[in-house]
C-alpha positions as a Markdown table, in Angstrom:
| # | Residue | x | y | z |
|---|---|---|---|---|
| 1 | Met | 55.6 | 133.0 | 97.1 |
| 2 | Lys | 58.9 | 132.4 | 95.4 |
| 3 | Lys | 60.2 | 129.0 | 94.5 |
| 4 | Tyr | 63.7 | 128.2 | 95.7 |
| 5 | Ile | 66.2 | 126.2 | 93.7 |
| 6 | Pro | 68.7 | 124.8 | 96.3 |
| 7 | Val | 72.4 | 125.0 | 95.4 |
| 8 | Thr | 74.6 | 123.1 | 97.8 |
| 9 | Leu | 78.2 | 124.1 | 98.6 |
| 10 | Trp | 80.6 | 121.9 | 100.6 |
| 11 | Ala | 82.5 | 123.5 | 103.4 |
| 12 | Thr | 85.3 | 122.4 | 105.6 |
| 13 | Leu | 85.4 | 123.0 | 109.4 |
| 14 | Ile | 88.8 | 124.6 | 109.1 |
| 15 | Ser | 87.4 | 127.5 | 107.0 |
| 16 | Phe | 83.8 | 127.7 | 108.2 |
| 17 | Ala | 83.8 | 126.4 | 111.8 |
| 18 | Ser | 82.1 | 129.5 | 113.1 |
| 19 | Trp | 79.2 | 129.0 | 110.7 |
| 20 | Ala | 78.4 | 125.4 | 111.5 |
| 21 | Gln | 75.3 | 124.8 | 113.7 |
| 22 | Val | 75.8 | 121.1 | 114.4 |
| 23 | Gly | 78.0 | 119.8 | 117.3 |
| 24 | Ile | 79.2 | 116.3 | 118.0 |
| 25 | Ala | 80.1 | 114.7 | 121.4 |
| 26 | Pro | 82.3 | 113.0 | 122.4 |
| 27 | Ala | 85.4 | 113.8 | 120.3 |
| 28 | Ala | 85.9 | 110.1 | 119.5 |
| 29 | Val | 83.6 | 107.1 | 119.6 |
| 30 | Phe | 84.8 | 103.9 | 121.4 |
| 31 | Ile | 82.8 | 100.8 | 120.7 |
| 32 | Asn | 82.5 | 98.6 | 123.7 |
| 33 | Gly | 83.1 | 94.8 | 124.0 |
| 34 | Arg | 79.5 | 94.1 | 123.0 |
| 35 | Gly | 80.0 | 96.0 | 119.8 |
| 36 | Val | 77.9 | 99.0 | 120.8 |
| 37 | Gly | 78.8 | 102.7 | 120.9 |
| 38 | Ser | 77.1 | 106.1 | 120.4 |
| 39 | Thr | 77.6 | 109.7 | 119.7 |
| 40 | Thr | 75.3 | 112.7 | 120.3 |
| 41 | Ile | 74.6 | 115.2 | 117.5 |
| 42 | Met | 73.3 | 118.6 | 118.6 |
| 43 | Asn | 71.8 | 121.5 | 116.6 |
| 44 | Thr | 73.0 | 124.7 | 118.3 |
| 45 | Gly | 71.4 | 127.0 | 115.7 |
| 46 | Asn | 67.9 | 128.4 | 115.2 |
| 47 | Val | 67.0 | 126.6 | 112.0 |
| 48 | Ala | 66.3 | 122.9 | 111.3 |
| 49 | Met | 69.2 | 120.9 | 110.0 |
| 50 | Glu | 69.3 | 117.9 | 107.7 |
| 51 | Val | 72.0 | 115.5 | 109.0 |
| 52 | Gly | 73.6 | 112.4 | 107.5 |
| 53 | Val | 76.0 | 109.9 | 109.1 |
| 54 | Ser | 78.4 | 107.8 | 107.1 |
| 55 | Phe | 81.8 | 106.1 | 107.6 |
| 56 | Gln | 85.1 | 106.3 | 105.7 |
| 57 | Phe | 88.4 | 104.7 | 106.7 |
| 58 | Gly | 91.1 | 107.3 | 107.3 |
| 59 | Tyr | 93.8 | 108.4 | 109.7 |
| 60 | Pro | 95.8 | 111.6 | 110.3 |
| 61 | Asp | 99.4 | 111.7 | 109.1 |
| 62 | Glu | 102.0 | 114.4 | 108.5 |
| 63 | Met | 102.8 | 115.6 | 105.0 |
| 64 | Pro | 106.4 | 116.3 | 103.9 |
| 65 | Asp | 105.9 | 120.1 | 104.5 |
| 66 | Gly | 104.8 | 119.4 | 108.2 |
| 67 | Arg | 101.1 | 119.9 | 107.7 |
| 68 | Met | 98.7 | 117.3 | 109.3 |
| 69 | Met | 96.3 | 115.8 | 106.8 |
| 70 | Met | 93.7 | 113.0 | 106.7 |
| 71 | Val | 94.7 | 110.0 | 104.6 |
| 72 | Tyr | 91.7 | 108.4 | 103.0 |
| 73 | Asp | 93.3 | 106.5 | 100.1 |
| 74 | Asp | 95.4 | 103.9 | 101.9 |
| 75 | Thr | 93.8 | 100.8 | 100.4 |
| 76 | Val | 96.4 | 98.5 | 101.8 |
| 77 | Arg | 95.9 | 99.5 | 105.5 |
| 78 | Lys | 92.1 | 99.7 | 104.9 |
| 79 | Leu | 92.0 | 96.0 | 104.2 |
| 80 | Lys | 93.7 | 95.2 | 107.6 |
| 81 | Tyr | 92.4 | 97.9 | 110.0 |
| 82 | Ser | 89.1 | 99.3 | 108.6 |
| 83 | Leu | 85.8 | 99.2 | 110.5 |
| 84 | Asp | 83.8 | 100.2 | 107.4 |
| 85 | Gly | 82.5 | 96.7 | 106.6 |
| 86 | Met | 81.6 | 96.0 | 110.2 |
| 87 | Ile | 79.9 | 99.1 | 111.5 |
| 88 | Lys | 76.4 | 100.6 | 111.0 |
| 89 | Ala | 74.7 | 103.7 | 112.4 |
| 90 | Tyr | 71.1 | 104.1 | 113.6 |
| 91 | Pro | 69.7 | 106.5 | 112.4 |
| 92 | Arg | 71.8 | 107.3 | 109.3 |
| 93 | Ser | 69.8 | 110.5 | 108.4 |
| 94 | Phe | 67.4 | 112.7 | 110.2 |
| 95 | Val | 66.3 | 116.3 | 110.7 |
| 96 | Leu | 67.3 | 118.1 | 113.8 |
| 97 | Pro | 65.0 | 121.0 | 115.0 |
| 98 | Pro | 66.6 | 124.1 | 116.5 |
| 99 | Gly | 68.2 | 123.2 | 119.8 |
| 100 | Gly | 67.5 | 119.5 | 119.2 |
| 101 | Lys | 69.7 | 116.5 | 120.0 |
| 102 | Gln | 69.9 | 113.1 | 118.4 |
| 103 | Ile | 71.7 | 110.0 | 119.8 |
| 104 | Val | 73.2 | 108.0 | 117.0 |
| 105 | Arg | 73.9 | 104.4 | 118.0 |
| 106 | Met | 76.5 | 102.3 | 116.3 |
| 107 | Gln | 76.7 | 98.6 | 116.1 |
| 108 | Val | 79.9 | 96.7 | 115.2 |
| 109 | Arg | 79.6 | 93.1 | 114.0 |
| 110 | Pro | 83.2 | 91.8 | 113.5 |
| 111 | Pro | 83.9 | 88.6 | 111.5 |
| 112 | Thr | 84.5 | 85.6 | 113.6 |
| 113 | Asn | 88.1 | 85.4 | 112.4 |
| 114 | Ala | 89.0 | 89.0 | 113.3 |
| 115 | Glu | 92.6 | 89.3 | 114.4 |
| 116 | Pro | 93.5 | 90.9 | 117.8 |
| 117 | Gly | 94.0 | 94.7 | 117.4 |
| 118 | Val | 92.2 | 98.0 | 117.2 |
| 119 | Tyr | 90.0 | 98.6 | 114.1 |
| 120 | Phe | 89.0 | 102.1 | 113.3 |
| 121 | Thr | 87.3 | 104.5 | 110.9 |
| 122 | Arg | 86.0 | 108.0 | 110.6 |
| 123 | Val | 82.4 | 109.0 | 111.4 |
| 124 | Lys | 81.5 | 111.6 | 108.9 |
| 125 | Val | 78.6 | 113.9 | 109.9 |
| 126 | Ser | 77.3 | 116.1 | 107.1 |
| 127 | Ser | 74.7 | 118.8 | 107.8 |
| 128 | Gln | 72.8 | 121.5 | 105.9 |
| 129 | Gln | 69.8 | 123.7 | 106.5 |
| 130 | Gln | 66.6 | 121.9 | 105.8 |
| 131 | Val | 65.6 | 122.6 | 102.2 |
| 132 | Ala | 62.0 | 123.7 | 101.5 |
| 133 | Glu | 60.2 | 121.5 | 98.9 |
| 134 | Ile | 60.4 | 123.0 | 95.4 |
| 135 | Gly | 57.0 | 123.8 | 93.8 |
| 136 | Lys | 55.1 | 124.8 | 96.9 |
| 137 | Gly | 53.4 | 128.2 | 96.8 |
| 138 | Asp | 52.1 | 130.3 | 93.9 |
| 139 | Pro | 53.5 | 128.9 | 90.6 |
| 140 | Thr | 53.1 | 132.3 | 88.9 |
| 141 | Glu | 55.7 | 133.9 | 91.1 |
| 142 | Gly | 59.3 | 134.1 | 90.1 |
| 143 | Leu | 62.2 | 131.8 | 90.9 |
| 144 | Ala | 64.9 | 132.5 | 93.4 |
| 145 | Thr | 68.1 | 130.7 | 94.2 |
| 146 | Gln | 68.7 | 129.5 | 97.7 |
| 147 | Ile | 72.4 | 128.6 | 98.5 |
| 148 | Asn | 72.9 | 126.0 | 101.2 |
| 149 | Met | 76.3 | 125.3 | 102.8 |
| 150 | Arg | 76.9 | 121.7 | 103.5 |
| 151 | Phe | 79.2 | 121.1 | 106.4 |
| 152 | Glu | 81.2 | 117.9 | 107.1 |
| 153 | Gln | 82.6 | 117.1 | 110.5 |
| 154 | Val | 84.7 | 114.0 | 111.2 |
| 155 | Val | 85.4 | 112.1 | 114.4 |
| 156 | Ala | 87.2 | 108.8 | 115.0 |
| 157 | Ala | 85.6 | 105.5 | 115.9 |
| 158 | Phe | 87.6 | 102.6 | 117.5 |
| 159 | Tyr | 86.8 | 99.0 | 118.3 |
| 160 | Lys | 89.1 | 96.7 | 120.3 |
| 161 | Ser | 89.3 | 93.1 | 119.3 |
| 162 | Gly | 91.1 | 90.7 | 121.7 |
| 163 | Val | 94.3 | 91.6 | 123.5 |
| 164 | Val | 95.6 | 95.0 | 122.4 |
| 165 | Ser | 98.8 | 97.0 | 123.2 |
| 166 | Thr | 100.6 | 100.0 | 122.0 |
| 167 | Gly | 103.8 | 101.9 | 122.4 |
| 168 | Ile | 106.2 | 104.3 | 120.7 |
| 169 | Glu | 109.9 | 104.2 | 120.0 |
| 170 | Val | 111.9 | 107.2 | 118.7 |
| 171 | Thr | 114.5 | 106.0 | 116.2 |
| 172 | Lys | 116.1 | 109.2 | 115.0 |
| 173 | Ile | 116.1 | 113.0 | 115.4 |
| 174 | Arg | 117.3 | 115.8 | 113.2 |
| 175 | Thr | 117.7 | 119.4 | 114.3 |
| 176 | Glu | 118.4 | 122.7 | 112.6 |
| 177 | Val | 118.8 | 126.2 | 113.9 |
| 178 | Leu | 117.4 | 129.0 | 111.8 |
| 179 | Glu | 117.4 | 132.7 | 112.4 |
| 180 | Lys | 114.4 | 132.8 | 114.7 |
| 181 | Gln | 113.4 | 129.1 | 114.9 |
| 182 | Phe | 114.7 | 125.8 | 116.2 |
| 183 | Met | 113.5 | 122.9 | 114.0 |
| 184 | Leu | 113.2 | 119.4 | 115.3 |
| 185 | Glu | 112.1 | 116.3 | 113.3 |
| 186 | Tyr | 111.8 | 112.9 | 115.0 |
| 187 | Ser | 111.2 | 109.5 | 113.4 |
| 188 | Phe | 109.4 | 106.8 | 115.3 |
| 189 | Lys | 108.0 | 103.3 | 115.3 |
| 190 | Arg | 104.6 | 102.5 | 116.7 |
| 191 | Thr | 104.7 | 99.2 | 118.5 |
| 192 | Gly | 101.8 | 96.8 | 119.4 |
| 193 | Asn | 98.6 | 96.5 | 117.5 |
| 194 | Ala | 96.7 | 99.7 | 118.5 |
| 195 | Pro | 97.1 | 103.4 | 117.6 |
| 196 | Tyr | 99.1 | 105.4 | 120.2 |
| 197 | Leu | 96.8 | 108.1 | 121.6 |
| 198 | Gly | 98.4 | 110.3 | 124.1 |
| 199 | Ser | 100.5 | 113.4 | 124.7 |
| 200 | Met | 104.1 | 114.4 | 123.9 |
| 201 | Leu | 106.4 | 116.9 | 125.6 |
| 202 | Ala | 109.5 | 118.1 | 123.8 |
| 203 | Glu | 112.3 | 119.9 | 125.6 |
| 204 | Val | 115.7 | 121.3 | 124.8 |
| 205 | Thr | 117.9 | 121.6 | 127.8 |
| 206 | Lys | 121.4 | 122.8 | 128.8 |
| 207 | Pro | 123.9 | 120.3 | 130.3 |
| 208 | Asn | 122.8 | 121.4 | 133.8 |
| 209 | Glu | 119.1 | 120.4 | 132.9 |
| 210 | Glu | 117.9 | 124.0 | 132.6 |
| 211 | Val | 115.0 | 123.9 | 130.1 |
| 212 | Leu | 115.4 | 126.4 | 127.3 |
| 213 | Leu | 112.6 | 125.3 | 125.0 |
| 214 | Arg | 109.5 | 123.4 | 125.8 |
| 215 | Phe | 106.5 | 122.3 | 123.6 |
| 216 | Ser | 103.6 | 120.0 | 124.3 |
| 217 | Arg | 100.9 | 118.6 | 122.2 |
| 218 | Pro | 98.4 | 115.7 | 121.9 |
| 219 | Val | 99.4 | 113.0 | 119.6 |
| 220 | Ala | 97.5 | 110.3 | 117.6 |
| 221 | Ile | 100.1 | 107.9 | 116.1 |
| 222 | Tyr | 98.6 | 105.2 | 113.9 |
| 223 | Phe | 101.7 | 103.9 | 112.1 |
| 224 | Asp | 105.5 | 104.4 | 111.8 |
| 225 | Gly | 106.4 | 107.8 | 110.6 |
| 226 | Ser | 107.9 | 111.2 | 111.5 |
| 227 | Arg | 106.8 | 114.5 | 112.9 |
| 228 | Lys | 108.2 | 118.0 | 112.7 |
| 229 | Leu | 108.2 | 120.7 | 115.4 |
| 230 | Gly | 109.2 | 124.3 | 115.3 |
| 231 | Phe | 110.3 | 126.3 | 118.4 |
| 232 | Gln | 110.1 | 130.1 | 118.1 |
| 233 | Leu | 113.3 | 131.5 | 119.5 |
| 234 | Asp | 112.1 | 135.1 | 119.8 |
| 235 | Asp | 114.7 | 136.7 | 122.2 |
| 236 | Lys | 116.2 | 133.4 | 123.1 |
| 237 | Ile | 119.7 | 132.6 | 121.7 |
| 238 | Leu | 121.1 | 129.1 | 121.4 |
| 239 | Asp | 124.9 | 129.6 | 121.6 |
| 240 | Ser | 127.3 | 127.1 | 120.1 |
| 241 | Gly | 127.7 | 124.1 | 122.4 |
| 242 | Thr | 126.1 | 120.9 | 123.7 |
| 243 | Tyr | 122.4 | 120.6 | 124.4 |
| 244 | Ser | 120.0 | 117.7 | 125.0 |
| 245 | Val | 116.7 | 117.0 | 123.3 |
| 246 | Arg | 114.2 | 115.2 | 125.5 |
| 247 | Leu | 110.9 | 113.7 | 124.1 |
| 248 | Ser | 108.5 | 112.4 | 126.7 |
| 249 | Phe | 105.3 | 110.4 | 125.7 |
| 250 | Thr | 102.4 | 109.3 | 127.8 |
| 251 | Thr | 99.1 | 107.6 | 126.9 |
| 252 | Glu | 97.1 | 110.4 | 128.5 |
| 253 | Arg | 94.7 | 112.9 | 126.8 |
| 254 | Ser | 92.6 | 115.5 | 128.4 |
| 255 | Asp | 89.9 | 115.0 | 125.8 |
| 256 | Ile | 89.6 | 111.2 | 126.0 |
| 257 | Asp | 88.4 | 109.0 | 128.9 |
| 258 | Pro | 91.5 | 107.2 | 130.3 |
| 259 | Ala | 89.5 | 104.0 | 130.5 |
| 260 | Glu | 89.1 | 104.0 | 126.7 |
| 261 | Ile | 92.8 | 104.6 | 125.8 |
| 262 | Val | 95.1 | 101.6 | 125.2 |
| 263 | Ser | 97.6 | 102.4 | 127.9 |
| 264 | Ser | 101.4 | 102.1 | 127.7 |
| 265 | Ser | 104.3 | 102.9 | 130.1 |
| 266 | Pro | 105.7 | 106.4 | 129.8 |
| 267 | Tyr | 108.4 | 106.6 | 127.2 |
| 268 | Val | 111.3 | 109.1 | 127.3 |
| 269 | Phe | 113.9 | 109.6 | 124.5 |
| 270 | Thr | 117.0 | 111.8 | 125.2 |
| 271 | Glu | 119.8 | 112.6 | 122.8 |
| 272 | Arg | 122.7 | 115.1 | 122.9 |
| 273 | Ile | 123.1 | 117.5 | 120.1 |
| 274 | Glu | 125.8 | 119.9 | 119.1 |
| 275 | Ile | 125.0 | 123.4 | 117.9 |
| 276 | Pro | 128.0 | 124.8 | 115.9 |
Protein backbone atom coordinates (compact mmCIF):
# COMPACT_ATOMS: atom_id res chain seq x y z
CA MET A 1 0.00 0.00 0.00
CA LYS A 2 1.35 3.43 -0.90
CA LYS A 3 1.84 6.22 1.61
CA TYR A 4 0.20 9.50 0.65
CA ILE A 5 1.74 12.85 1.39
CA PRO A 6 -1.14 15.36 1.42
CA VAL A 7 -0.65 18.61 -0.46
CA THR A 8 -3.40 21.17 0.16
CA LEU A 9 -4.42 23.80 -2.38
CA TRP A 10 -6.85 26.61 -1.54
CA ALA A 11 -9.69 27.28 -3.96
CA THR A 12 -12.29 29.99 -4.21
CA LEU A 13 -15.94 29.28 -4.90
CA ILE A 14 -15.88 31.60 -7.90
CA SER A 15 -13.43 29.39 -9.77
CA PHE A 16 -14.26 25.95 -8.39
CA ALA A 17 -17.89 26.06 -7.26
CA SER A 18 -18.79 23.00 -9.31
CA TRP A 19 -16.14 20.95 -7.47
CA ALA A 20 -17.21 21.81 -3.93
CA GLN A 21 -19.04 19.06 -2.07
CA VAL A 22 -20.16 21.05 0.98
CA GLY A 23 -23.31 23.15 1.04
CA ILE A 24 -24.46 25.72 3.60
CA ALA A 25 -28.00 26.79 4.51
CA PRO A 26 -29.36 29.36 5.05
CA ALA A 27 -27.53 31.99 2.98
CA ALA A 28 -27.12 34.23 6.05
CA VAL A 29 -27.20 33.57 9.80
CA PHE A 30 -29.37 35.81 11.98
CA ILE A 31 -28.68 35.53 15.69
CA ASN A 32 -31.87 35.89 17.74
CA GLY A 33 -32.48 38.07 20.78
CA ARG A 34 -31.22 35.32 23.10
CA GLY A 35 -27.90 35.33 21.26
CA VAL A 36 -28.49 31.98 19.53
CA GLY A 37 -28.33 31.08 15.83
CA SER A 38 -27.41 28.13 13.65
CA THR A 39 -26.50 26.99 10.17
CA THR A 40 -26.62 23.56 8.54
CA ILE A 41 -23.60 22.22 6.66
CA MET A 42 -24.21 19.36 4.21
CA ASN A 43 -21.89 16.97 2.39
CA THR A 44 -23.41 16.47 -1.06
CA GLY A 45 -20.54 14.30 -2.33
CA ASN A 46 -19.54 10.67 -2.00
CA VAL A 47 -16.41 11.04 0.15
CA ALA A 48 -15.96 12.14 3.76
CA MET A 49 -15.06 15.82 4.24
CA GLU A 50 -13.10 17.54 7.00
CA VAL A 51 -14.87 20.81 7.87
CA GLY A 52 -13.76 23.79 9.92
CA VAL A 53 -15.78 26.84 11.01
CA SER A 54 -14.24 30.21 11.89
CA PHE A 55 -15.17 33.90 11.85
CA GLN A 56 -13.67 36.96 10.21
CA PHE A 57 -15.06 40.48 10.10
CA GLY A 58 -15.74 41.64 6.57
CA TYR A 59 -18.32 43.19 4.27
CA PRO A 60 -18.88 43.52 0.51
CA ASP A 61 -17.99 46.76 -1.25
CA GLU A 62 -17.47 47.93 -4.80
CA MET A 63 -13.98 48.58 -6.12
CA PRO A 64 -13.21 51.58 -8.38
CA ASP A 65 -13.45 49.34 -11.47
CA GLY A 66 -16.98 48.23 -10.54
CA ARG A 67 -16.14 44.76 -9.21
CA MET A 68 -17.66 43.66 -5.92
CA MET A 69 -15.06 42.48 -3.42
CA MET A 70 -14.98 41.46 0.23
CA VAL A 71 -13.24 43.94 2.53
CA TYR A 72 -11.44 42.19 5.37
CA ASP A 73 -8.86 44.80 6.40
CA ASP A 74 -11.06 47.64 7.70
CA THR A 75 -9.70 47.79 11.24
CA VAL A 76 -11.57 51.00 12.13
CA ARG A 77 -15.04 49.60 11.39
CA LYS A 78 -14.09 46.26 12.87
CA LEU A 79 -13.69 47.89 16.27
CA LYS A 80 -17.23 49.28 16.09
CA TYR A 81 -19.28 46.64 14.27
CA SER A 82 -17.50 43.27 14.51
CA LEU A 83 -19.05 40.18 16.09
CA ASP A 84 -15.71 38.35 16.14
CA GLY A 85 -15.03 38.79 19.86
CA MET A 86 -18.60 37.91 20.84
CA ILE A 87 -19.45 34.83 18.77
CA LYS A 88 -18.51 31.15 19.08
CA ALA A 89 -19.43 28.10 16.99
CA TYR A 90 -20.22 24.59 18.26
CA PRO A 91 -18.69 22.41 16.88
CA ARG A 92 -15.81 24.26 15.19
CA SER A 93 -14.39 21.24 13.36
CA PHE A 94 -15.79 17.86 12.37
CA VAL A 95 -15.86 15.19 9.69
CA LEU A 96 -18.95 14.90 7.50
CA PRO A 97 -19.63 11.48 5.97
CA PRO A 98 -21.02 11.30 2.43
CA GLY A 99 -24.56 12.65 2.44
CA GLY A 100 -24.21 13.76 6.05
CA LYS A 101 -25.43 16.95 7.72
CA GLN A 102 -24.19 18.87 10.72
CA ILE A 103 -25.99 21.68 12.54
CA VAL A 104 -23.49 24.27 13.74
CA ARG A 105 -24.87 26.32 16.61
CA MET A 106 -23.64 29.82 17.30
CA GLN A 107 -23.71 31.72 20.56
CA VAL A 108 -23.25 35.49 20.88
CA ARG A 109 -22.37 37.02 24.23
CA PRO A 110 -22.36 40.80 23.73
CA PRO A 111 -20.73 43.12 26.27
CA THR A 112 -23.12 44.76 28.69
CA ASN A 113 -22.27 48.18 27.24
CA ALA A 114 -22.94 47.23 23.59
CA GLU A 115 -24.40 50.17 21.69
CA PRO A 116 -27.66 49.74 19.73
CA GLY A 117 -27.06 48.57 16.17
CA VAL A 118 -26.40 45.52 14.03
CA TYR A 119 -23.11 43.72 14.60
CA PHE A 120 -21.87 41.35 11.90
CA THR A 121 -19.10 39.07 10.68
CA ARG A 122 -18.45 36.38 8.09
CA VAL A 123 -18.82 32.70 8.88
CA LYS A 124 -15.99 30.98 7.01
CA VAL A 125 -16.53 27.28 6.29
CA SER A 126 -13.45 25.48 4.99
CA SER A 127 -13.61 21.91 3.71
CA GLN A 128 -11.39 19.27 2.18
CA GLN A 129 -11.48 15.55 1.62
CA GLN A 130 -10.59 13.58 4.71
CA VAL A 131 -6.88 12.81 4.60
CA ALA A 132 -5.72 9.26 5.29
CA GLU A 133 -3.20 8.99 8.10
CA ILE A 134 0.38 8.90 6.83
CA GLY A 135 2.40 5.81 7.70
CA LYS A 136 -0.35 3.19 7.54
CA GLY A 137 0.17 0.19 5.32
CA ASP A 138 3.32 -1.49 4.06
CA PRO A 139 6.30 0.76 4.80
CA THR A 140 8.33 -0.91 2.05
CA GLU A 141 6.09 0.40 -0.69
CA GLY A 142 6.72 3.71 -2.45
CA LEU A 143 5.42 7.15 -1.70
CA ALA A 144 2.70 8.91 -3.68
CA THR A 145 1.44 12.46 -3.53
CA GLN A 146 -2.22 13.10 -2.83
CA ILE A 147 -3.40 16.60 -3.72
CA ASN A 148 -6.32 17.93 -1.72
CA MET A 149 -8.31 21.00 -2.68
CA ARG A 150 -9.41 23.07 0.30
CA PHE A 151 -12.57 25.06 -0.35
CA GLU A 152 -13.66 28.11 1.59
CA GLN A 153 -17.24 29.33 1.60
CA VAL A 154 -18.45 32.45 3.36
CA VAL A 155 -21.86 33.53 4.65
CA ALA A 156 -22.81 36.57 6.71
CA ALA A 157 -23.87 36.50 10.36
CA PHE A 158 -25.86 39.34 11.98
CA TYR A 159 -26.84 40.20 15.55
CA LYS A 160 -29.27 42.98 16.47
CA SER A 161 -28.62 44.91 19.66
CA GLY A 162 -31.31 47.25 20.96
CA VAL A 163 -33.36 49.46 18.65
CA VAL A 164 -32.19 49.22 15.04
CA SER A 165 -33.10 51.05 11.83
CA THR A 166 -31.80 51.44 8.31
CA GLY A 167 -32.39 53.39 5.13
CA ILE A 168 -30.74 54.68 1.99
CA GLU A 169 -30.48 58.12 0.41
CA VAL A 170 -29.10 58.63 -3.11
CA THR A 171 -27.04 61.81 -3.17
CA LYS A 172 -25.77 61.98 -6.75
CA ILE A 173 -25.86 60.17 -10.08
CA ARG A 174 -23.54 60.25 -13.08
CA THR A 175 -24.41 58.87 -16.52
CA GLU A 176 -22.48 58.21 -19.71
CA VAL A 177 -23.58 56.83 -23.08
CA LEU A 178 -21.05 54.62 -24.82
CA GLU A 179 -21.37 52.92 -28.19
CA LYS A 180 -23.31 49.89 -26.93
CA GLN A 181 -23.76 50.66 -23.26
CA PHE A 182 -25.45 53.14 -20.94
CA MET A 183 -23.40 53.64 -17.77
CA LEU A 184 -24.91 54.78 -14.49
CA GLU A 185 -23.09 55.47 -11.24
CA TYR A 186 -24.98 56.47 -8.10
CA SER A 187 -23.61 57.68 -4.77
CA PHE A 188 -25.55 57.08 -1.56
CA LYS A 189 -25.68 57.42 2.19
CA ARG A 190 -26.81 54.57 4.40
CA THR A 191 -28.90 55.89 7.27
CA GLY A 192 -29.66 54.31 10.63
CA ASN A 193 -27.47 51.83 12.49
CA ALA A 194 -27.98 48.64 10.44
CA PRO A 195 -26.89 47.36 7.01
CA TYR A 196 -29.45 47.93 4.25
CA LEU A 197 -30.42 44.50 2.88
CA GLY A 198 -32.91 44.63 0.05
CA SER A 199 -33.45 45.06 -3.67
CA MET A 200 -32.87 47.83 -6.17
CA LEU A 201 -34.65 48.57 -9.46
CA ALA A 202 -33.03 51.01 -11.90
CA GLU A 203 -35.02 52.41 -14.83
CA VAL A 204 -34.40 54.90 -17.62
CA THR A 205 -37.63 56.41 -18.93
CA LYS A 206 -38.86 58.82 -21.57
CA PRO A 207 -40.82 61.97 -20.54
CA ASN A 208 -44.06 60.00 -21.12
CA GLU A 209 -42.91 57.38 -18.54
CA GLU A 210 -42.17 54.73 -21.17
CA VAL A 211 -39.45 52.52 -19.71
CA LEU A 212 -36.50 52.10 -22.08
CA LEU A 213 -34.00 50.39 -19.80
CA ARG A 214 -34.57 48.34 -16.66
CA PHE A 215 -32.21 46.52 -14.32
CA SER A 216 -32.83 44.90 -10.92
CA ARG A 217 -30.53 43.34 -8.38
CA PRO A 218 -30.31 42.46 -4.68
CA VAL A 219 -28.27 44.90 -2.61
CA ALA A 220 -26.34 44.68 0.65
CA ILE A 221 -25.26 48.18 1.64
CA TYR A 222 -23.23 48.39 4.81
CA PHE A 223 -21.82 51.92 4.61
CA ASP A 224 -21.89 55.07 2.47
CA GLY A 225 -20.47 54.57 -1.01
CA SER A 226 -21.29 54.27 -4.69
CA ARG A 227 -22.30 51.62 -7.21
CA LYS A 228 -21.90 51.32 -10.98
CA LEU A 229 -24.42 49.80 -13.39
CA GLY A 230 -24.06 49.07 -17.09
CA PHE A 231 -27.09 48.69 -19.40
CA GLN A 232 -26.49 46.88 -22.67
CA LEU A 233 -28.15 48.87 -25.44
CA ASP A 234 -27.99 46.19 -28.14
CA ASP A 235 -30.48 47.44 -30.76
CA LYS A 236 -31.81 50.23 -28.54
CA ILE A 237 -30.88 53.81 -29.41
CA LEU A 238 -30.93 56.67 -26.94
CA ASP A 239 -31.48 59.73 -29.10
CA SER A 240 -30.50 63.19 -27.92
CA GLY A 241 -33.06 64.55 -25.50
CA THR A 242 -34.41 64.49 -21.96
CA TYR A 243 -34.81 61.27 -19.99
CA SER A 244 -35.32 60.31 -16.36
CA VAL A 245 -33.34 57.92 -14.18
CA ARG A 246 -35.42 56.28 -11.46
CA LEU A 247 -33.86 54.22 -8.65
CA SER A 248 -36.26 52.30 -6.40
CA PHE A 249 -35.13 50.54 -3.20
CA THR A 250 -37.02 48.17 -0.90
CA THR A 251 -35.92 46.08 2.08
CA GLU A 252 -37.12 42.86 0.45
CA ARG A 253 -34.97 39.91 -0.59
CA SER A 254 -36.17 36.60 -2.01
CA ASP A 255 -33.32 34.77 -0.27
CA ILE A 256 -33.85 36.20 3.24
CA ASP A 257 -36.76 35.74 5.63
CA PRO A 258 -38.61 39.10 5.82
CA ALA A 259 -38.80 38.74 9.60
CA GLU A 260 -35.00 38.87 9.81
CA ILE A 261 -34.44 41.99 7.68
CA VAL A 262 -34.30 45.43 9.29
CA SER A 263 -37.18 47.00 7.37
CA SER A 264 -37.44 50.49 5.95
CA SER A 265 -40.01 52.39 3.89
CA PRO A 266 -39.57 52.08 0.10
CA TYR A 267 -37.28 54.76 -1.28
CA VAL A 268 -37.44 56.24 -4.81
CA PHE A 269 -34.93 58.62 -6.33
CA THR A 270 -35.68 60.32 -9.68
CA GLU A 271 -33.54 62.73 -11.66
CA ARG A 272 -33.78 64.11 -15.19
CA ILE A 273 -30.79 63.73 -17.45
CA GLU A 274 -29.89 65.21 -20.82
CA ILE A 275 -28.31 63.10 -23.53
CA PRO A 276 -26.51 65.34 -26.05
